[in-house]
C-alpha positions in Angstrom: 65.4 16.6 82.8 63.8 18.3 79.8 61.5 21.2 80.4 58.0 21.2 78.8 58.0 23.1 75.5 55.9 23.6 72.5 58.9 22.6 70.4 60.0 19.3 68.8 63.5 18.1 69.3 65.2 17.1 66.0 68.7 15.6 65.9 70.5 17.4 63.0 73.3 15.9 60.9 76.0 17.5 63.1 74.7 15.7 66.2 73.7 18.9 68.0 70.1 19.2 69.3 67.9 21.7 67.5 64.4 22.8 68.4 61.8 23.1 65.7 58.7 25.1 66.5 55.4 23.5 65.7 54.5 26.3 63.3 57.8 25.5 61.5 56.6 22.0 61.0 53.3 23.3 59.6 55.3 25.5 57.1 57.4 22.5 56.2 54.3 20.5 55.3 53.2 23.2 52.9 55.8 21.9 50.4 54.1 18.5 50.6 50.5 19.7 50.0 50.1 18.2 46.5 51.4 14.8 47.7 49.1 14.9 50.8 46.2 16.0 48.6 46.7 13.0 46.2 46.7 10.6 49.2 43.6 12.2 50.6 41.7 12.0 47.3 42.5 8.2 47.2 41.2 7.9 50.7 37.9 9.7 50.0 37.0 8.9 46.3 34.5 6.1 46.1 34.9 5.4 49.8 32.6 8.1 51.2 28.9 8.0 50.0 28.4 10.6 47.2 32.0 10.9 46.2 31.7 8.9 43.0 31.1 9.2 39.3 27.4 9.3 39.7 27.6 12.8 41.2 31.0 14.3 40.2 34.2 13.8 38.3 37.3 12.9 40.4 38.9 16.2 39.2 36.1 18.1 40.9 37.4 16.6 44.2 41.1 16.9 43.4 41.0 20.6 42.5 39.7 21.7 45.9 41.7 19.4 48.2 45.1 21.1 47.9 43.8 24.7 48.3 41.9 23.7 51.5 44.9 21.8 52.9 47.0 24.9 52.2 44.5 27.1 54.0 44.5 24.8 57.1 48.3 24.6 57.3 48.8 28.3 56.7 46.4 29.2 59.4 48.4 27.0 61.9 51.8 28.1 60.6 51.0 31.8 60.8 49.1 31.5 64.1 46.1 33.3 62.7 42.4 32.9 62.0 40.9 31.8 58.7 40.6 34.7 56.3 37.2 35.6 54.8 38.4 34.3 51.4 39.3 30.9 53.0 35.9 30.6 54.7 34.2 31.6 51.4 36.1 28.8 49.7 34.7 26.3 52.3 31.3 27.8 51.8 31.4 27.4 48.0 32.4 23.8 48.6 29.4 23.2 50.8 27.1 24.7 48.1 28.6 22.6 45.4 28.3 19.3 47.4 24.6 20.2 48.2 23.9 20.7 44.5 25.6 17.4 43.6 23.6 15.6 46.2 26.5 14.4 48.4 25.2 13.5 51.9 26.1 16.1 54.5 27.7 13.3 56.6 30.1 12.6 53.8 31.0 16.3 53.5 31.8 16.5 57.2 33.7 13.2 57.0 35.9 14.6 54.2 37.0 17.5 56.3 37.9 15.2 59.2 39.8 13.0 56.7 41.9 16.1 55.8 42.4 16.9 59.5 43.7 13.3 60.1 45.9 13.3 57.1 47.7 16.5 58.3 48.0 15.3 61.9 49.6 12.0 60.7 52.2 13.9 58.6 53.0 16.2 61.5 53.5 13.3 63.9 55.9 11.5 61.5 57.9 14.7 60.7 59.7 14.5 64.1 58.9 13.1 67.5 57.6 15.4 70.3 59.7 16.2 73.3 56.9 16.0 75.9 53.9 15.8 73.7 52.7 19.3 74.6 53.6 20.8 71.3 51.6 18.2 69.4 48.6 18.6 71.6 48.6 22.3 71.1 48.9 21.9 67.3 46.1 19.3 67.2 43.8 21.7 69.1 44.6 24.5 66.7 44.1 22.3 63.7 40.8 21.0 65.1 39.6 24.5 65.6 40.4 25.4 62.0 38.7 22.2 60.8 35.6 23.0 62.8 35.4 26.5 61.3 35.7 25.0 57.8 33.0 22.5 58.6 30.7 25.1 60.0 31.1 27.3 56.9 30.5 24.4 54.6 27.6 22.8 56.3 25.8 26.1 56.8 26.1 26.8 53.1 25.1 23.2 52.3 21.8 23.5 54.3 21.0 26.8 52.8 21.5 25.5 49.3 19.5 22.4 50.0 16.6 24.4 51.5 16.7 26.7 48.4 16.8 23.7 46.1 14.0 22.1 48.0 11.8 25.1 47.6 12.7 25.3 43.9 11.9 21.6 43.4 8.6 22.0 45.4 7.6 24.7 43.0 8.5 22.5 40.0 6.4 19.7 41.5 3.5 22.1 42.1 3.6 23.5 38.6 3.8 19.9 37.2 0.7 18.8 39.1 -1.2 21.9 38.0 -0.4 21.3 34.4 -1.3 17.6 34.6 -4.6 18.5 36.2 -5.3 21.3 33.8 -6.0 19.0 30.8 -3.7 20.8 28.5 -1.7 18.7 26.0 1.8 18.0 27.4 5.0 17.1 25.8 6.0 13.7 27.3 9.7 14.6 27.1 9.1 17.8 29.1 7.1 15.9 31.7 9.8 13.3 32.1 12.5 16.0 32.4 10.6 17.8 35.1 9.9 14.5 36.9 13.6 13.7 36.8 14.5 17.0 38.3 12.3 16.4 41.3 13.3 12.7 41.7 10.2 11.0 40.3 10.4 8.0 38.0 8.1 9.0 35.1 7.9 5.6 33.5 6.1 3.8 36.3 2.3 3.7 37.0 1.0 6.8 38.9 -2.4 7.9 40.1 -3.9 11.0 41.6 -5.6 11.7 44.9 -7.7 14.8 45.7 -8.2 16.0 49.3 -11.1 18.1 50.6 -13.6 18.5 53.4 -17.3 19.1 53.6 -18.7 22.4 54.7 -16.6 25.5 55.7 -13.4 24.1 57.1 -10.8 26.3 58.7 -8.0 26.7 56.1 -5.4 26.1 58.8 -7.1 22.9 59.9 -7.3 21.7 56.3 -3.6 22.5 55.7 -2.8 20.6 58.9 -4.9 17.6 57.7 -3.1 17.7 54.3 0.4 17.7 56.0 -0.7 14.8 58.2 -1.7 12.8 55.2 1.6 13.5 53.5 3.6 12.6 56.6 1.7 9.3 56.8 2.2 8.4 53.2 5.8 9.5 52.6 7.5 6.6 54.6 5.7 4.1 52.4 6.7 5.6 49.1 10.0 4.9 47.2 9.7 8.1 45.2 8.6 11.7 45.8 4.9 12.7 46.2 4.0 15.4 43.8 1.8 17.9 45.6 -0.1 20.7 43.9 -3.6 22.0 43.7 -6.6 22.6 41.4 -8.4 25.7 42.6 -8.7 25.3 46.4 -8.4 21.5 46.3 -5.1 19.8 47.1 -3.9 17.2 44.6 -1.4 14.5 45.1 0.3 12.4 42.4 1.7 9.2 43.7 3.5 6.1 42.3 0.9 3.3 42.3 1.2 0.2 44.4 -0.9 -2.5 46.0 -0.5 -0.9 49.4 -1.8 2.5 48.4 -5.5 2.0 49.1 -4.8 0.7 52.6 -2.3 3.5 53.3 -4.7 6.2 52.2 -7.6 4.8 54.1 -5.4 4.6 57.3 -4.2 8.1 56.8 -7.7 9.5 56.2 -9.0 7.8 59.3 -6.3 9.2 61.7 -7.7 10.9 64.8 -7.6 14.6 64.8 -8.5 15.0 61.2 -11.7 16.9 60.2 -14.7 14.6 60.3 -15.8 15.5 56.8 -12.4 14.8 55.2 -12.6 13.0 51.9 -9.9 11.6 49.6 -11.0 11.1 46.0 -8.8 8.6 44.2 -8.4 8.4 40.4 -7.5 5.3 38.5 -3.8 4.5 37.8 -2.1 5.4 34.5 0.9 3.5 33.1 3.1 6.7 33.0 3.3 10.0 34.7 2.7 11.9 31.5 -0.8 10.3 31.2 -1.9 10.9 34.8 -3.9 14.0 33.9 -6.9 11.8 33.4 -6.4 10.4 36.9 -6.3 13.9 38.3 -9.7 14.7 36.8 -11.1 11.4 38.1 -9.8 12.1 41.6 -11.5 15.5 41.6 -14.7 14.0 40.4 -14.6 11.2 43.0 -13.9 13.8 45.7 -17.0 15.9 44.6 -19.1 12.7 44.6 -17.9 11.7 48.0 -18.6 15.1 49.5 -22.1 15.2 48.1 -22.8 11.7 49.4 -21.7 12.7 52.9 -18.6 10.5 53.1 -16.3 11.3 56.0 -12.7 10.3 56.7 -13.0 8.0 53.7 -11.3 7.3 50.4 -13.7 7.4 47.5 -12.6 5.5 44.4 -13.6 6.9 41.1 -14.5 3.5 39.7 -17.1 3.1 42.5 -18.9 6.4 41.9 -19.0 6.6 38.1 -22.9 6.9 38.1 -22.7 9.7 40.6 -20.0 11.4 38.6 -22.1 11.2 35.5 -25.1 12.8 37.3 -23.0 15.6 38.8 -21.3 16.4 35.5 -24.7 16.5 33.7 -26.9 18.6 36.1 -29.6 19.5 33.5 -30.1 15.9 32.5 -30.0 14.7 36.1 -32.7 17.3 37.1 -34.9 16.3 34.1 -34.6 12.6 35.2 -35.5 13.5 38.8 -38.5 15.5 37.7 -39.7 12.8 35.3 -39.5 9.9 37.8 -40.2 11.5 41.2 -42.7 14.3 40.4 -45.7 11.9 40.8 -44.5 11.1 44.3 -43.6 14.6 45.5 -47.1 15.5 47.0 -46.5 12.8 49.6 -42.9 12.9 51.0 -43.6 9.7 52.9 -43.9 7.9 49.6 -40.4 9.0 48.5 -39.0 8.1 51.9 -40.6 4.7 51.7 -39.3 4.1 48.2 -35.7 4.8 49.3 -36.0 2.6 52.4 -37.6 -0.2 50.5 -34.8 -0.3 47.9 -32.1 -0.1 50.5 -33.7 -3.0 52.4 -33.7 -5.3 49.4 -37.4 -5.0 48.7 -38.3 -6.5 52.1 -41.5 -5.2 53.6 -40.6 -6.3 57.1 -37.2 -4.6 57.1 -38.6 -1.5 55.5 -41.2 -1.3 58.3 -38.5 -1.7 60.9 -36.4 1.0 59.2 -39.3 3.5 59.1 -40.7 2.4 62.5 -44.2 1.9 61.0 -46.5 -1.1 60.6 -46.0 -3.5 57.7 -49.5 -2.8 56.5 -48.6 0.8 56.2 -45.6 -0.1 54.1 -47.7 -2.3 51.9 -50.2 0.4 51.3 -47.6 3.0 50.4 -45.9 0.6 48.0 -49.2 0.0 46.2 -49.6 3.8 45.9 -46.0 4.1 44.6 -46.5 1.4 41.9 -49.8 3.0 40.9 -48.3 6.5 40.6 -45.2 5.3 38.7 -47.3 3.1 36.4 -45.6 -0.2 37.5 -47.1 -3.6 38.1 -44.7 -5.3 40.5 -42.2 -4.2 43.2 -39.3 -5.7 41.3 -39.8 -3.0 38.6 -38.7 -0.5 41.2 -35.2 -1.6 40.4 -35.3 0.1 37.0 -32.1 2.1 36.3 -34.0 5.3 35.8 -35.6 5.1 39.2 -32.4 4.2 41.0 -30.5 7.1 39.2 -33.3 9.5 39.9 -33.2 8.8 43.6 -29.4 9.2 43.6 -29.5 12.4 41.6 -32.1 13.8 44.1 -29.7 12.9 47.0 -26.8 14.5 45.3 -28.8 17.6 44.4 -29.9 18.1 48.0 -26.3 18.0 49.5 
């Protein structure tokens, strides 16, 4: 009856029984490291996501496998912990894989593949007596592998976080430059876009986010994050987020779903009631989206002045309002020219607005103002007289409509 031992029994050539300690087996495998490494590279290369020509050369994988296998076997053979240098090597590997964009799951899987390769070699080197020696070795090897994985993944996450912060800054700077109106080199724009994972040659458009009145900055920041979190799952590429002054700007790849997604995001419960999203028109390439940024900012300003809330305001739908806002002196002159004769009687201006919004219907205007129809008819006659008009249909003149709109925008 054999006693339990941490040794393996190996029949030598002379027929006598010899005991080989597990650590001796680990030392024996050190001579086979290059062969094991080559086998492991074949098992990993183009089999695990990220380990392919798109992210690295195969030599980049080959040159680190053998040293790491040596470290793992030496630790077991010498019954010691990993040295600082060995852990730093695993850390450097994690940093490099993060920069290359290898998924962290593949990084972890590659370490476990190395662990399995060593265990398989140890098992085939000689059969165990009672299995205890192998179990002890597997536990030791697993502990070493776990330490390597921890060092690699910690470095991987740190590197990815640092890279993400760097990419966010590149994206922020790019949006600021696009919105600033300065001439941009298309090649420079496309290079920056490539760095942050944005396809520069597809249509893009801008969205500007703001709120009416004095909004708590923390509440506004939370609203902006909510909008981003709602939109990101729908996008195939990165959202570029930046700012123009205190206004948040987004640059997004255009698509038929974008209007609906923005409207749904802006209407989510919990967002400020006065939240407005100004949406610029799409441009065929990212390098040309500066115009869309300016349109988005103008649409936002028009929406805020018009009292929109939790709404998406399209630039193409507020072009008259944008023209009035951008030309305040001309807008003021238009208001004075058209509405000054009516100013002494505020009821006349109110009746004019209501009558136009009610499609020139006297009955609906009376209902809107809660007055008698005769009162509306009297006021309309006075309005026509003061404005020098002959019929109510002449109230639809562009200068009158624009003057009323300019007056509304000026009072908000």
